[in-house]
Structures are given as C-alpha cells and as structure tokens.
N, C-alpha and C positions, 0 to 999 in steps of 0.2 A: 636461892638459898632457902626460901620458905618451903620448897618441895623436897629439899634434901633430907635424907634419912637421919642426918645428924642434927637437924633443927631441934633446938632445946638442949643439946648436949653441951657440957662445959667445954670451952676451947682447950683447956689443959689436957683433955682426953686425946687431942690430936698433936700434942707436943710432948710426947713421952721422953723419958731419959734413958730408957733401956729397950732392948730388942723385944721383950715380952709386951711392953706397952705399944710398940709399933705394930705388932701382930694383932693386938686387940683393936687398935684404931683402924687397921686395914680391914678387919672383919666388919666393922661398922659401915665401911664404904662398899662392901662387896655387892650388895643388892640395891644400891642407891641409883635412882633414875637420873641423877645429875652428876654422877662421878666423872663422866667424860668432860663436861664443861668445867668442872672443878679442877681437874687435872690440867686442862689447857690453860686455865687462868694462872695456875701456879707456874707452869712452864713459860708462858708469855711474860709473866712479871718476875721471873727468876726468883721465886720464893725459895729461900735456902733452908728453911726449917719446917719441921712438922710433916704430918701425913696429909696429903691432898689428893683427892680422886683415887684413893686406894694405893697410892705410891709413896714410898719413903723418899727421903732426901737422896739417897744413893741411887734409887731407881730413876728418879727424875733426872739426875745428872747423866745417867746412862742413856736415857731417852734423848736428851738434848745432844749428847755426843753422837748418837746414831743418826739423828736428823741432820747434824752438820756434815757428817761423813756422806750421807745420801745426797745432800745438796751439792757437795763438792764433786761427787762422782757424776752427778747429772749435768754439771756445768762444763 
C-alpha cells in the first residue's frame, strides 16, 4: 500500500456514489504499480464496494463470473 499511487488519498475517493466519481477513482489507479495486487485482494476477499485495482464493483463481479466459467469449462 505504501507504493500505491493512492497512498495519502482519502478513502472516500474510492467509494464514490456516482459514475463520474468511479471514473475519477479509476484514473487514479491507471498508472499504479500495485493495481494488480490491489485488484486481486478485492477479488479474493469479495470486496463488494468501491474501486479497487482500477475496477468498479460491476467489473469485479464480471471478472469473478468469467473466472468461475473458465474453471467450470476446464474441469
């Protein structure tokens, strides 16, 4: 977290109540060196709210669904 681009940013920045706020938060994550681990943390812990690793709640649900479908296909 100390290496994250968002270090020092208020947490409320990543929990917006509108689409514009989501896009602003996602831009903060765009060039972050730890956005991948941040996203994986949110996926592994089923974090339901906010922007994590540059992905919105909807995007994370889509990623999890795709991973489940790929796992089911591989099995």
